[in-house]
N, CA, C and O atoms as a DFTB+ gen file, in Angstrom:
416 C
 N C O
     1  1     254.664     212.645     227.479
     2  2     254.669     211.921     228.737
     3  2     254.086     210.528     228.495
     4  3     253.215     210.352     227.642
     5  1     254.561     209.562     229.233
     6  2     254.096     208.179     229.121
     7  2     252.971     207.936     230.130
     8  3     253.053     208.337     231.291
     9  1     251.919     207.264     229.649
    10  2     250.761     206.940     230.480
    11  2     250.524     205.432     230.454
    12  3     250.778     204.764     229.451
    13  1     250.036     204.914     231.572
    14  2     249.819     203.490     231.749
    15  2     248.329     203.228     231.979
    16  3     247.722     203.784     232.894
    17  1     247.750     202.369     231.130
    18  2     246.323     202.070     231.151
    19  2     246.102     200.735     231.867
    20  3     246.006     199.687     231.227
    21  1     246.023     200.785     233.182
    22  2     245.773     199.571     233.958
    23  2     244.290     199.251     233.904
    24  3     243.453     200.154     233.920
    25  1     243.962     197.960     233.839
    26  2     242.570     197.531     233.820
    27  2     242.244     196.918     235.174
    28  3     242.870     195.945     235.593
    29  1     241.258     197.496     235.856
    30  2     240.815     196.991     237.152
    31  2     239.537     196.195     236.946
    32  3     238.623     196.647     236.257
    33  1     239.473     194.999     237.548
    34  2     238.266     194.182     237.493
    35  2     237.993     193.653     238.892
    36  3     238.771     193.886     239.817
    37  1     236.893     192.947     239.041
    38  2     236.575     192.346     240.334
    39  2     237.575     191.249     240.703
    40  3     237.668     190.849     241.863
    41  1     238.317     190.770     239.708
    42  2     239.303     189.721     239.954
    43  2     240.703     190.257     240.205
    44  3     241.596     189.491     240.568
    45  1     240.917     191.557     240.021
    46  2     242.239     192.124     240.260
    47  2     242.614     193.170     239.232
    48  3     241.758     193.776     238.587
    49  1     243.926     193.367     239.095
    50  2     244.463     194.397     238.208
    51  2     245.254     193.742     237.079
    52  3     246.064     192.843     237.308
    53  1     245.004     194.208     235.860
    54  2     245.833     193.829     234.724
    55  2     246.684     195.059     234.419
    56  3     246.202     196.018     233.815
    57  1     247.963     195.029     234.841
    58  2     248.790     196.225     234.686
    59  2     249.262     196.428     233.247
    60  3     249.482     195.473     232.502
    61  1     249.408     197.677     232.892
    62  2     250.003     198.061     231.616
    63  2     251.460     198.365     231.931
    64  3     251.776     199.446     232.429
    65  1     252.338     197.431     231.648
    66  2     253.749     197.586     231.994
    67  2     254.543     198.403     230.983
    68  3     255.649     198.858     231.276
    69  1     253.975     198.588     229.785
    70  2     254.697     199.310     228.732
    71  2     254.335     200.782     228.670
    72  3     255.211     201.635     228.523
    73  1     253.057     201.082     228.780
    74  2     252.611     202.466     228.663
    75  2     252.668     202.958     227.229
    76  3     253.189     202.286     226.339
    77  1     252.116     204.157     227.027
    78  2     252.066     204.773     225.708
    79  2     252.306     206.265     225.871
    80  3     251.864     206.871     226.848
    81  1     253.007     206.853     224.915
    82  2     253.288     208.283     224.935
    83  2     252.105     209.079     224.389
    84  3     251.540     208.737     223.350
    85  1     251.737     210.147     225.103
    86  2     250.698     211.067     224.651
    87  2     251.142     212.488     224.959
    88  3     251.851     212.733     225.935
    89  1     250.714     213.423     224.112
    90  2     251.089     214.824     224.278
    91  2     250.203     215.560     225.277
    92  3     250.607     216.571     225.850
    93  1     248.973     215.035     225.482
    94  2     248.054     215.752     226.367
    95  2     247.136     214.785     227.101
    96  3     246.940     213.645     226.682
    97  1     246.584     215.267     228.196
    98  2     245.626     214.471     228.956
    99  2     244.347     214.249     228.151
   100  3     243.693     213.217     228.302
   101  1     243.990     215.193     227.311
   102  2     242.820     215.036     226.448
   103  2     242.969     213.832     225.528
   104  3     242.019     213.075     225.328
   105  1     244.160     213.657     224.972
   106  2     244.425     212.493     224.118
   107  2     244.334     211.206     224.932
   108  3     243.850     210.189     224.434
   109  1     244.793     211.244     226.170
   110  2     244.728     210.077     227.059
   111  2     243.274     209.673     227.281
   112  3     242.936     208.492     227.206
   113  1     242.420     210.645     227.554
   114  2     241.007     210.367     227.804
   115  2     240.328     209.773     226.574
   116  3     239.541     208.833     226.686
   117  1     240.634     210.322     225.402
   118  2     240.067     209.780     224.162
   119  2     240.547     208.354     223.919
   120  3     239.768     207.506     223.485
   121  1     241.807     208.083     224.190
   122  2     242.348     206.738     224.012
   123  2     241.717     205.756     224.989
   124  3     241.464     204.604     224.636
   125  1     241.461     206.204     226.215
   126  2     240.801     205.334     227.197
   127  2     239.406     204.957     226.704
   128  3     239.010     203.795     226.803
   129  1     238.658     205.926     226.176
   130  2     237.328     205.644     225.653
   131  2     237.400     204.658     224.490
   132  3     236.637     203.693     224.442
   133  1     238.314     204.899     223.557
   134  2     238.447     204.020     222.393
   135  2     238.878     202.622     222.823
   136  3     238.365     201.626     222.313
   137  1     239.818     202.548     223.758
   138  2     240.285     201.255     224.242
   139  2     239.199     200.473     224.961
   140  3     239.089     199.259     224.790
   141  1     238.401     201.157     225.760
   142  2     237.306     200.497     226.473
   143  2     236.279     199.959     225.487
   144  3     235.783     198.845     225.650
   145  1     235.957     200.748     224.462
   146  2     235.012     200.290     223.441
   147  2     235.538     199.041     222.724
   148  3     234.792     198.098     222.464
   149  1     236.822     199.057     222.415
   150  2     237.432     197.923     221.721
   151  2     237.389     196.659     222.580
   152  3     237.032     195.586     222.093
   153  1     237.744     196.785     223.832
   154  2     237.723     195.630     224.741
   155  2     236.297     195.117     224.913
   156  3     236.062     193.909     224.871
   157  1     235.348     196.026     225.106
   158  2     233.948     195.619     225.258
   159  2     233.453     194.910     224.000
   160  3     232.780     193.883     224.087
   161  1     233.784     195.458     222.834
   162  2     233.335     194.859     221.575
   163  2     233.908     193.452     221.414
   164  3     233.195     192.534     221.008
   165  1     235.184     193.282     221.729
   166  2     235.806     191.964     221.627
   167  2     235.107     190.961     222.543
   168  3     234.840     189.827     222.144
   169  1     234.817     191.381     223.757
   170  2     234.163     190.484     224.712
   171  2     232.734     190.156     224.291
   172  3     232.286     189.020     224.451
   173  1     232.023     191.134     223.758
   174  2     230.658     190.885     223.283
   175  2     230.664     189.923     222.102
   176  3     229.859     188.993     222.052
   177  1     231.577     190.145     221.143
   178  2     231.669     189.252     219.983
   179  2     231.985     187.821     220.399
   180  3     231.511     186.869     219.780
   181  1     232.788     187.674     221.453
   182  2     233.179     186.342     221.932
   183  2     232.110     185.715     222.820
   184  3     232.239     184.563     223.236
   185  1     231.047     186.478     223.111
   186  2     229.976     185.965     223.957
   187  2     230.364     185.869     225.423
   188  3     229.756     185.114     226.182
   189  1     231.368     186.629     225.820
   190  2     231.837     186.610     227.206
   191  2     230.959     187.479     228.094
   192  3     230.341     188.437     227.629
   193  1     230.911     187.140     229.357
   194  2     230.226     187.963     230.349
   195  2     231.108     189.184     230.604
   196  3     232.330     189.074     230.711
   197  1     230.474     190.334     230.698
   198  2     231.226     191.566     230.950
   199  2     231.144     191.904     232.427
   200  3     230.056     192.049     232.984
   201  1     232.294     192.026     233.050
   202  2     232.403     192.386     234.463
   203  2     232.049     193.871     234.605
   204  3     232.766     194.728     234.088
   205  1     230.968     194.172     235.288
   206  2     230.492     195.558     235.418
   207  2     231.441     196.451     236.207
   208  3     231.288     197.672     236.197
   209  1     232.418     195.862     236.890
   210  2     233.365     196.679     237.654
   211  2     234.604     197.053     236.845
   212  3     235.458     197.786     237.343
   213  1     234.721     196.569     235.613
   214  2     235.926     196.828     234.810
   215  2     236.107     198.326     234.597
   216  3     235.182     199.034     234.199
   217  1     237.319     198.787     234.873
   218  2     237.633     200.211     234.834
   219  2     239.052     200.415     234.332
   220  3     239.955     199.657     234.687
   221  1     239.253     201.444     233.499
   222  2     240.607     201.882     233.183
   223  2     241.049     202.825     234.289
   224  3     240.332     203.762     234.640
   225  1     242.225     202.578     234.834
   226  2     242.865     203.505     235.761
   227  2     244.158     203.928     235.078
   228  3     245.096     203.139     234.960
   229  1     244.200     205.174     234.632
   230  2     245.347     205.657     233.876
   231  2     246.279     206.417     234.816
   232  3     245.871     207.333     235.531
   233  1     247.541     206.005     234.789
   234  2     248.558     206.654     235.629
   235  2     249.622     207.277     234.743
   236  3     249.900     206.796     233.644
   237  1     250.214     208.359     235.243
   238  2     251.311     208.974     234.510
   239  2     252.635     208.348     234.942
   240  3     252.652     207.404     235.732
   241  1     253.722     208.867     234.429
   242  2     255.054     208.312     234.713
   243  2     255.406     208.306     236.189
   244  3     256.182     207.462     236.637
   245  1     254.851     209.228     236.943
   246  2     255.161     209.312     238.372
   247  2     254.286     208.387     239.213
   248  3     254.470     208.280     240.425
   249  1     253.321     207.711     238.552
   250  2     252.428     206.815     239.278
   251  2     251.160     207.476     239.779
   252  3     250.375     206.854     240.495
   253  1     250.951     208.730     239.411
   254  2     249.752     209.461     239.807
   255  2     248.582     209.075     238.904
   256  3     248.720     209.068     237.681
   257  1     247.445     208.757     239.494
   258  2     246.249     208.455     238.707
   259  2     245.732     209.758     238.114
   260  3     245.419     210.704     238.837
   261  1     245.646     209.794     236.776
   262  2     245.222     211.016     236.087
   263  2     243.852     210.889     235.444
   264  3     243.240     211.890     235.071
   265  1     243.362     209.638     235.312
   266  2     242.051     209.437     234.681
   267  2     241.518     208.075     235.098
   268  3     242.253     207.088     235.125
   269  1     240.236     208.035     235.423
   270  2     239.563     206.780     235.754
   271  2     238.318     206.707     234.882
   272  3     237.504     207.631     234.864
   273  1     238.176     205.591     234.154
   274  2     237.032     205.439     233.258
   275  2     236.394     204.069     233.454
   276  3     236.920     203.065     232.974
   277  1     235.264     204.023     234.157
   278  2     234.531     202.760     234.261
   279  2     233.980     202.368     232.892
   280  3     233.438     203.209     232.175
   281  1     234.117     201.109     232.535
   282  2     233.612     200.648     231.249
   283  2     232.093     200.809     231.176
   284  3     231.540     200.966     230.087
   285  1     231.418     200.773     232.321
   286  2     229.967     200.968     232.315
   287  2     229.616     202.367     231.800
   288  3     228.563     202.550     231.189
   289  1     230.478     203.346     232.037
   290  2     230.239     204.695     231.521
   291  2     230.278     204.698     230.004
   292  3     229.508     205.408     229.357
   293  1     231.174     203.906     229.439
   294  2     231.267     203.802     227.986
   295  2     230.024     203.115     227.435
   296  3     229.478     203.534     226.415
   297  1     229.578     202.061     228.110
   298  2     228.355     201.371     227.670
   299  2     227.157     202.304     227.705
   300  3     226.383     202.352     226.749
   301  1     226.994     203.044     228.791
   302  2     225.863     203.961     228.907
   303  2     225.917     205.047     227.844
   304  3     224.890     205.412     227.271
   305  1     227.108     205.563     227.580
   306  2     227.250     206.595     226.552
   307  2     226.925     206.030     225.176
   308  3     226.360     206.724     224.330
   309  1     227.280     204.776     224.959
   310  2     227.041     204.138     223.675
   311  2     225.555     203.990     223.383
   312  3     225.142     204.023     222.224
   313  1     224.750     203.827     224.428
   314  2     223.314     203.685     224.195
   315  2     222.596     205.034     224.301
   316  3     221.375     205.083     224.453
   317  1     223.362     206.125     224.219
   318  2     222.759     207.437     224.061
   319  2     222.556     208.252     225.315
   320  3     221.666     209.101     225.354
   321  1     223.341     208.024     226.325
   322  2     223.149     208.785     227.564
   323  2     224.212     209.859     227.781
   324  3     224.235     210.473     228.848
   325  1     225.078     210.106     226.825
   326  2     226.067     211.165     226.976
   327  2     227.481     210.677     226.755
   328  3     227.701     209.502     226.462
   329  1     228.434     211.569     226.893
   330  2     229.853     211.227     226.760
   331  2     230.277     210.405     227.965
   332  3     229.783     210.640     229.068
   333  1     231.197     209.428     227.783
   334  2     231.650     208.605     228.906
   335  2     232.201     209.414     230.070
   336  3     231.989     209.049     231.227
   337  1     232.903     210.507     229.788
   338  2     233.467     211.302     230.872
   339  2     232.365     211.940     231.716
   340  3     232.517     212.071     232.930
   341  1     231.265     212.335     231.090
   342  2     230.149     212.929     231.831
   343  2     229.429     211.867     232.647
   344  3     229.043     212.114     233.789
   345  1     229.246     210.684     232.062
   346  2     228.590     209.600     232.782
   347  2     229.442     209.185     233.974
   348  3     228.921     208.994     235.073
   349  1     230.755     209.043     233.762
   350  2     231.665     208.621     234.833
   351  2     231.727     209.631     235.962
   352  3     231.911     209.256     237.120
   353  1     231.574     210.918     235.636
   354  2     231.667     211.951     236.664
   355  2     230.363     212.143     237.422
   356  3     230.316     212.880     238.407
   357  1     229.305     211.481     236.966
   358  2     228.011     211.629     237.634
   359  2     227.267     212.877     237.205
   360  3     226.296     213.270     237.852
   361  1     227.709     213.511     236.116
   362  2     227.072     214.740     235.671
   363  2     225.891     214.499     234.741
   364  3     225.312     215.450     234.218
   365  1     225.527     213.234     234.530
   366  2     224.369     212.935     233.705
   367  2     223.247     212.474     234.610
   368  3     223.417     211.536     235.389
   369  1     222.111     213.123     234.513
   370  2     220.948     212.770     235.308
   371  2     219.819     212.386     234.371
   372  3     219.559     213.089     233.394
   373  1     219.162     211.307     234.649
   374  2     218.081     210.858     233.782
   375  2     216.854     211.750     233.961
   376  3     216.490     212.120     235.077
   377  1     216.242     212.079     232.858
   378  2     215.010     212.845     232.837
   379  2     214.090     212.142     231.859
   380  3     214.300     212.215     230.648
   381  1     213.079     211.468     232.365
   382  2     212.189     210.713     231.485
   383  2     212.978     209.646     230.749
   384  3     213.622     208.806     231.376
   385  1     212.932     209.672     229.416
   386  2     213.638     208.694     228.602
   387  2     214.976     209.207     228.131
   388  3     215.712     208.474     227.471
   389  1     215.316     210.445     228.447
   390  2     216.574     211.017     227.999
   391  2     217.512     211.264     229.150
   392  3     217.364     210.681     230.224
   393  1     218.478     212.128     228.923
   394  2     219.409     212.472     229.985
   395  2     219.834     213.926     229.825
   396  3     219.761     214.503     228.740
   397  1     220.270     214.487     230.913
   398  2     220.656     215.886     230.932
   399  2     222.011     216.004     231.630
   400  3     222.244     215.379     232.665
   401  1     222.899     216.814     231.051
   402  2     224.175     217.082     231.705
   403  2     223.954     218.183     232.738
   404  3     223.328     219.204     232.453
   405  1     224.476     217.959     233.939
   406  2     224.345     218.982     234.970
   407  2     225.617     219.793     235.045
   408  3     226.652     219.382     234.520
   409  1     225.550     220.949     235.694
   410  2     226.718     221.798     235.860
   411  2     227.584     221.357     237.024
   412  3     228.653     221.934     237.226
   413  1     227.195     220.406     237.764
   414  2     228.024     219.982     238.888
   415  2     227.302     219.087     239.729
   416  3     227.836     218.619     240.734
């Protein structure tokens, strides 16, 4: 199935008009994480300001949103607070200096 990785920012939407084929939603989620890290790294290397609202909104061929990944979730996971999907879902709660995944 073909998936489209649209980038949402405070300034608008950067649509993915081509899309990419993936065999599973799990692969889509991993690609979103990798893509967000790559975009963040490029912006950091260039000394650009990072828009905290930047988010991947992944849609399938029918236009249904199947995955949403805020780039802030990737940043938080990168500094040791958990997997981006857990951070994005709100399942990570801070405890002292660490974090804990909740069951819901």
